[in-house]
NURO-955807 format. One record per residue (C-alpha): x, y, z. Coordinates in steps of 0.001 Angstrom, whole numbers, plus 500000, padded with zeros to 6 digits. Each point is the difference from the previous one (the first is absolute). Layout:
! residues N
@east X, north Y, up Z
...
***
This chain:
! residues 210
@east 474348, north 517252, up 537487
@east 503421, north 501359, up 499336
@east 500908, north 496017, up 499586
@east 497849, north 499349, up 497766
@east 500768, north 502880, up 497715
@east 503716, north 498929, up 500033
@east 498733, north 496833, up 499304
@east 498374, north 501296, up 496864
@east 502604, north 501971, up 498857
@east 502432, north 497527, up 500227
@east 499332, north 497634, up 496702
@east 500283, north 503304, up 498074
@east 503424, north 500920, up 501800
@east 501174, north 496986, up 498669
@east 498723, north 500085, up 496680
@east 501536, north 503491, up 499690
@east 503271, north 498699, up 501424
@east 499693, north 496880, up 497335
@east 499347, north 502705, up 496958
@east 503440, north 501904, up 501553
@east 501830, north 497125, up 500050
@east 499264, north 499081, up 496346
@east 500607, north 503448, up 498511
@east 503031, north 499904, up 502069
@east 501173, north 496561, up 498502
@east 498846, north 501343, up 496257
@east 502336, north 503111, up 500074
@east 502841, north 498534, up 502032
@east 499779, north 501693, up 503245
@east 501771, north 497708, up 502245
@east 499998, north 501795, up 503074
@east 496199, north 500364, up 499821
@east 500083, north 496470, up 499631
@east 501405, north 499167, up 502999
@east 498224, north 502255, up 501634
@east 496547, north 499094, up 499167
@east 501286, north 495748, up 500682
@east 501016, north 501184, up 503511
@east 496270, north 501660, up 500376
@east 498693, north 496078, up 499557
@east 499009, north 500472, up 496249
@east 500469, north 496278, up 498585
@east 503176, north 499283, up 497925
@east 497723, north 497869, up 497620
@east 497118, north 502260, up 499737
@east 497937, north 499595, up 497180
@east 499336, north 502612, up 497557
@east 498126, north 500679, up 496498
@east 500004, north 497181, up 497687
@east 501562, north 498213, up 502868
@east 502679, north 500909, up 500200
@east 502936, north 500969, up 502778
@east 502603, north 502467, up 500951
@east 502523, north 498074, up 499408
@east 498472, north 498889, up 496159
@east 499902, north 504088, up 499296
@east 504089, north 500425, up 501174
@east 501134, north 497232, up 497881
@east 497689, north 501272, up 497232
@east 501328, north 503669, up 500378
@east 503791, north 499183, up 500502
@east 499985, north 501233, up 504202
@east 502982, north 497958, up 501328
@east 499499, north 501858, up 503412
@east 496627, north 499578, up 500311
@east 500498, north 496241, up 498870
@east 502612, north 499533, up 502613
@east 498023, north 501345, up 502664
@east 496735, north 497863, up 499067
@east 502409, north 496589, up 499994
@east 501538, north 501475, up 503145
@east 496146, north 499563, up 501544
@east 499569, north 496991, up 498806
@east 497652, north 501018, up 496660
@east 498800, north 496412, up 498398
@east 502245, north 499948, up 496920
@east 497765, north 497519, up 498196
@east 496874, north 501756, up 500423
@east 497750, north 500561, up 496588
@east 498451, north 502525, up 498377
@east 496043, north 499587, up 498536
@east 500566, north 501228, up 496689
@east 502718, north 497270, up 498329
@east 501109, north 498326, up 502971
@east 502922, north 501315, up 499901
@east 502546, north 500602, up 503154
@east 502525, north 502431, up 500992
@east 502594, north 497786, up 498199
@east 497688, north 500847, up 497080
@east 499627, north 503188, up 500459
@east 503940, north 500755, up 500436
@east 500405, north 498221, up 496841
@east 497821, north 502394, up 497943
@east 502349, north 502720, up 500330
@east 503272, north 498080, up 500353
@east 500658, north 500538, up 503694
@east 502952, north 497605, up 500133
@east 500885, north 501243, up 503955
@east 496338, north 499919, up 501127
@east 499975, north 496240, up 498107
@east 502996, north 499212, up 502284
@east 498207, north 500919, up 503095
@east 497150, north 498261, up 499481
@east 501164, north 496812, up 499354
@east 502658, north 500676, up 502471
@east 496897, north 499991, up 502383
@east 498335, north 496780, up 498771
@east 498264, north 501031, up 496406
@east 499035, north 497063, up 498453
@east 499823, north 499398, up 496276
@east 502466, north 501216, up 497346
@east 497922, north 498890, up 496633
@east 497390, north 502957, up 500143
@east 502509, north 502655, up 500865
@east 502453, north 498701, up 497013
@east 496771, north 500546, up 497514
@east 499631, north 503242, up 500826
@east 503792, north 501263, up 500199
@east 500187, north 498264, up 496596
@east 497266, north 501591, up 498786
@east 501255, north 503374, up 500948
@east 503682, north 499623, up 499166
@east 501495, north 500150, up 503730
@east 503363, north 498373, up 499910
@east 500912, north 500578, up 503530
@east 496952, north 498831, up 501483
@east 500156, north 496934, up 497187
@east 503304, north 499244, up 501707
@east 498623, north 500518, up 503303
@east 497232, north 497563, up 499413
@east 501986, north 497259, up 497901
@east 501839, north 499457, up 503166
@east 496792, north 498778, up 501507
@east 499850, north 496966, up 497888
@east 497189, north 500882, up 497663
@east 498316, north 496518, up 498869
@east 501120, north 498677, up 496156
@east 496569, north 501047, up 498862
@east 500201, north 503150, up 501138
@east 503345, north 500640, up 498438
@east 499179, north 498642, up 496726
@east 496532, north 502161, up 500003
@east 502713, north 502973, up 500846
@east 502516, north 499311, up 497553
@east 496853, north 499936, up 497421
@east 498960, north 503251, up 500687
@east 503372, north 501410, up 500450
@east 500926, north 498507, up 495911
@east 496659, north 501574, up 498880
@east 501493, north 503669, up 501402
@east 503491, north 499186, up 498361
@east 501363, north 501129, up 503300
@east 503611, north 497923, up 499632
@east 501166, north 501144, up 503813
@east 497178, north 497919, up 501573
@east 500276, north 497034, up 497301
@east 503520, north 499295, up 501505
@east 498891, north 500465, up 503398
@east 496855, north 497844, up 499851
@east 502263, north 497086, up 498114
@east 502865, north 500510, up 502703
@east 497549, north 498873, up 502467
@east 498844, north 497209, up 497906
@east 497048, north 500870, up 498139
@east 499535, north 498098, up 496527
@east 497806, north 501008, up 496970
@east 497115, north 497851, up 499824
@east 499283, north 497823, up 497035
@east 497488, north 501701, up 497190
@east 497869, north 497608, up 498210
@east 498627, north 501423, up 496577
@east 495963, north 499312, up 499909
@east 497515, north 500857, up 497239
@east 496715, north 500754, up 500867
@east 497322, north 501249, up 497983
@east 498550, north 503763, up 500441
@east 496677, north 499175, up 501568
@east 501921, north 497913, up 502993
@east 502645, north 502946, up 500518
@east 497410, north 502192, up 500443
@east 499292, north 498082, up 503701
@east 503206, north 501427, up 500910
@east 499625, north 503853, up 499383
@east 499776, north 501974, up 502902
@east 501361, north 501180, up 502849
@east 501594, north 497856, up 502798
@east 501698, north 499617, up 503416
@east 502692, north 497759, up 501211
@east 500613, north 498869, up 503583
@east 502538, north 502908, up 500492
@east 497187, north 502746, up 498668
@east 501843, north 500823, up 497131
@east 497498, north 500646, up 497264
@east 500400, north 498803, up 496244
@east 497720, north 500878, up 497242
@east 499574, north 497590, up 496497
@east 498293, north 501529, up 496961
@east 499619, north 497761, up 496788
@east 501454, north 501786, up 496868
@east 500372, north 498681, up 496613
@east 499250, north 496725, up 501110
@east 502832, north 499965, up 503070
@east 499368, north 500170, up 503424
@east 502206, north 503444, up 501129
@east 500912, north 501824, up 503337
@east 501470, north 499022, up 503463
@east 500681, north 502253, up 503382
@east 497884, north 503198, up 499488
@east 502993, north 502233, up 501708
@east 502036, north 499280, up 496715
***
């Protein structure tokens, strides 16, 4: 009977530890994170929106927690459910350059999406780290266009030094009825959202963060 009770209680104990693990990662409590890992909590356990502790620590900028998680074999390329973003993307949202370096050093893949986020939010130090990982020419061109639109001269210079080239713009005349088909909210491969409206017979808009 006692064994049956223990078996029934075990899952709830584990779930409780997982919740404590998640909360500790979010608030930057590296000691508690380490202690819970020692008690058997899975370093890659999934939480709300299919996120991981590493994703949250990277997003919140908790360097010590990120180090503990990486030392315990956290999956640096795990994706969450919302935007299918990785810990790299999460770190680029707030521009934590040191965390980006740590993730890259542990084998994190993909510089294109983090570059898009870092440029969108104007994080110069993060951009420098990402550029060292050689984003694709297409990503560089998209980033250059975004930085140019925001009139961010420092980032434009960085991108051009990294090999970014401006895309050729071709003027095309379309009637208003045709242009209506291109209005609305759109999302690119990096998860950035763009809104376009028809005004005075012209299609205008861009990044919703502008």
